C-alpha positions in Angstrom: 0.0 0.0 0.0 1.3 3.5 -0.9 0.0 6.7 0.6 0.1 9.8 -1.7 -0.2 13.2 -0.1 -0.1 16.5 -2.0 0.8 20.0 -0.6 1.2 23.5 -1.8 -1.2 25.1 -4.2 -3.4 28.1 -3.5 -4.2 31.4 -5.2 -1.7 33.3 -7.4 -1.9 36.2 -9.8 -1.3 35.6 -13.5 2.4 35.5 -14.3 3.2 34.4 -10.8 4.8 31.2 -9.5 3.7 28.4 -7.3 5.1 25.1 -6.1 3.4 21.8 -5.5 4.8 18.9 -3.6 3.8 15.2 -3.4 5.0 12.5 -1.1 4.6 8.8 -1.6 5.2 6.6 1.4 4.9 3.0 2.4 6.8 -0.1 3.3 9.3 -1.7 0.9 8.8 1.2 -1.5 9.6 0.8 -5.2 8.1 3.7 -7.0 8.5 3.4 -10.7 7.2 6.8 -11.6 5.3 9.8 -10.2 3.6 12.7 -11.9 0.8 15.3 -11.9 -2.5 15.4 -13.7 -5.1 18.2 -13.5 -8.8 18.3 -13.9 -11.3 21.1 -14.2 -15.0 20.5 -13.4 -16.8 18.7 -16.2 -13.5 18.0 -18.1 -11.3 15.0 -18.5 -8.2 14.6 -16.3 -5.1 15.7 -18.3 -1.5 15.0 -17.9 0.7 17.9 -16.7 4.1 16.4 -16.0 5.6 13.0 -15.4 8.9 11.9 -13.8 9.3 8.3 -15.0 11.8 5.5 -15.0 15.4 6.5 -15.3 14.6 10.1 -14.6 12.8 10.7 -17.9 10.5 13.6 -17.7 7.5 14.5 -19.9 5.4 17.6 -20.0 2.1 18.6 -21.6 2.7 21.0 -24.5 0.7 23.7 -22.6 3.2 23.8 -19.7 6.6 23.2 -21.4 9.1 25.8 -20.5 7.0 27.0 -17.6 6.7 23.9 -15.3 9.5 21.8 -13.9 9.1 18.4 -12.2 11.8 17.0 -9.9 12.1 13.9 -7.7 13.8 13.2 -4.4 14.1 9.7 -2.7 14.9 8.6 0.8 14.6 5.2 2.5 10.8 5.2 2.8 9.5 8.3 1.0 9.6 9.5 -2.6 8.8 13.2 -3.1 8.1 14.8 -6.4 7.8 18.6 -6.8 6.2 20.7 -9.5 7.6 24.2 -9.8 5.2 26.3 -11.8 6.0 29.7 -13.2 4.4 32.1 -15.7 1.1 30.9 -14.5 -2.0 31.6 -16.6 -5.7 31.7 -15.7 -6.1 28.5 -17.8 -3.8 26.7 -15.4 -6.6 26.9 -12.8 -7.5 23.4 -11.9 -7.4 20.7 -9.3 -4.0 19.1 -9.5 -3.7 15.4 -8.7 -0.5 13.5 -7.9 0.0 9.8 -8.7 2.7 7.3 -7.8 3.2 4.0 -9.7 4.1 1.0 -7.6 2.2 -2.2 -8.2 -0.5 0.0 -9.6 -1.2 3.8 -9.7 -2.0 5.4 -6.3 -3.6 8.8 -6.4 -3.7 11.8 -4.0 -6.9 13.6 -3.1 -6.1 16.6 -5.3 -5.1 20.2 -4.5 -6.5 23.4 -5.9 -4.5 25.9 -7.9 -6.2 29.1 -8.8 -4.6 31.7 -11.1 -6.6 35.0 -10.9 -6.1 38.7 -10.4 
């Protein structure tokens, strides 16, 4: 069993920056990949950024050059951070973190609002 917990988020003005953090913890941890999706009400969940096997990263076209994903491991916890800059109103969404172990484990989601 893997527990995924997100933190960060909140309200920021257009053009501003915000950081999200996600920790995956559990016994005998072997996390193959972690990443972020986002979802607005009534819309499908869409990929934002992935930190996969071998440190390979992928980003949605809409966030390339503005968002950066990074990962840090210790004995029992894996943490992935999403640094967001140049935020736009269309980045407003609930952001969900996932961690892949034997299956995908999801966090509860965290709100990011970009508004003046």
